N, C-alpha and C positions, 0 to 999 in steps of 0.2 A: 428449548423446544423448537422444532422446525416450524416456521410460519411462512405460508405462501400467500401472496396477495391475490385478489380476485381475478386480476387480468394477467396471468402468467402466459408468456408467449407460447404459441402452439408448438413451435419447433424446439423449445427449450428442453434439454434432457433433465432427468433427475440428477441430483447432486452425486449420487453413487455411480453415475455413468460418466462423470466428468473426469478427463485425464489430462487436462491442461489448466493449471492454476496460476493466477497472477495475484500476488499479495502486496498490499501496502506493507510498510515496515514499522515505523514508529507508531506506537499505540495499537498496532495490530499484532505484530509478532513480539513486540517489546512492551514493557510497562511504560506508559506515557510519562515522560519527564520534561518535555519541552514546555517552558513557560513563555508562550508567544507574546503575551502582553509585556513581560519584562524585556524580551529581546527587542521588541519595537521601541520601548523606551530607551534602551541602550543605544539603538541605532537611529534615534530621532525619526521614527516612522509613525505616522498617524495610526491611531487605534483601528480605524476602518480600512486601512490600506493593506494590500497583500505584500508580504516581505519580498518574495521573489520578483514580483512585478515592479516594486519600488526600486530594487537594486538594478534591474534591467534598464530602467529609464534614467539612471544617473550618468553624469559624465564619467569618463574612465577613472580619473584620480580618486574621486569620491567613491565610486563603485568598488575599486580595488581595496580601499581601506575598510569599507564596511564588509565586504566579502571576507577579507582576512580575519576580521573580528568574529564574524559568524562562523567561519570554519573552525577557529580555535575553540570557540564556545561549544560548537556541536561535536568537536572531537572529544572533549572531556565527557560529554554525555554518552558518546558512542563507547568509549572505553569502560564506562560504568554501567552499560546497558544490562538490563535484566529481562529474561524471557517472560513473555506474557503467559498466563495460565493455559497450559495445554499446547502451546505453540510448538515446542520441540517434538513432542510425541506425534502431533498431527502431521508435521512436515516430514518427519522420518517415516511415518506410515505411508504417506502419499508417495514419497520417493521409492519406498520399498515395493510398492505395487506397480512401479513403472511410470508414474505420472510425471509430466513435465512441470517444472516449477520456475516461476519468474518473480522478480521483485520490481515493483514500479513505485518509486519514492520521490518525494520532493526534496529529499536530502541529497548531499553530494555523493557521487559514485564511490569514491574511496572511503568515505565515512560509512556508507551503507555496508561495504565489505567488512570494515572494522567492527561495526555493530553486529553483523551476522557471526563473525568470529567470536565476539564476546559472549554471545548467547548460545554458542555451540552448534551453529547451523551453517557456517561458512563453507564447509566441505560439500554441501548440497548444490551449490550454485557455480556455474561457469561465469566468468566475467561478462560474457555477452548476454547473460540472463539476469543481470542487474542493471536496471535503467534508472539513472538519477536525473536531477533537474537540469543538467547541462547537456544530456544526450538528446532529449526531445522537449517539445513544449510541455511544461509540467501540468499535472492534473489541476483542474478538471478537464483539460484538453484530452481527447482520446488518442493522441499520437503514440503514446507509449504502448497502449493496447494494440493499436494497428501494427506497431513494430513486432510485437509478439505473435500476432496472428500470421504475419508474413514469415517470420523466422520459423515458426512451427508448421507452416503450410496448412492452416486450419481455418474454418469459418468461425464467426463470432459466437455462434451457438454452441461451439465445442469447447469454449473456454469459460472461466468464471473469474470475476474480479472480487477479491476479498479485502475489506477495509473497515475502518472504524469511523470514517468521516464522510460528510456529504460530498467532498471532492472526489473520493474514491468511487462512490456510487454514481456521481455525475459522469465521471470518465467512462465507467462501464455502460451507462445508458447511452452516452454519445457514440460509443463504439459498437453497441448492439450486443454486448455480452451480458449474460446473467450476472447478478450482483449478490454478494453476501455481506451482511453487516454483523460485526462482532464487537464486543467490549464497549457497547454503547446501549445503555438501558432504554427500554421503550421503543418507540418508532418515531424519532424526531423529524424524519424526512419521509413522510408518507408517500408510498408509491414508488420509491426509488430502490428499495431493497427487495429482491425476489425471495431471499431467506434472511432470517434474523436469528442469531444465537447469542447466548450470554457471553461466550468466550470460545476460544479454539478447542477447549476440552469438550464443550457441548457439541461443537461442529464435528469433531472426531467421533464422538459417540453416535451421532446421527448417521454417519457414514458406515458404521459397523452394524447397523440394524438390518 
């Protein structure tokens, strides 16, 4: 079911009017498989630390070793990726109606492409429309969304950020774009999602009304 918060921005279009869509990937377009607690244990990262921030702060030799381990671990996950409920139909429908599509992920760019290929969506994205953790400051920073707004020549109100995590919603809020939460039960981050849907299938159905 479509859910609107009490304070929707006046300039925000309805979802059926949006023609510029930025999606998170893991857990949004794919079935979530990352065990971040296990990854942190394997890389000797504190439970309350951000993985990307931790790696960025390390001296080069340590960072290279840990990045190499993380890349191989995530490559295995990418090769085995499974599309989330309704994700393929949703994105193909959006592309079919002429919408612009972008991926903004905290994953590696090459692994994002591998993941999209694995779930049958790789043909929908140009390389420049896949932005990973090494191209811009990663979410929750708004830099990736600013990139897409500039690339597409649009205002923040003309795009939407779709994700399954607080970081996706925070990036959208910081960039001024409307936000959509999927694959996350309830409303765990009140006031951060302009719309909430059970999954991509429910979002697709709402757009067809």
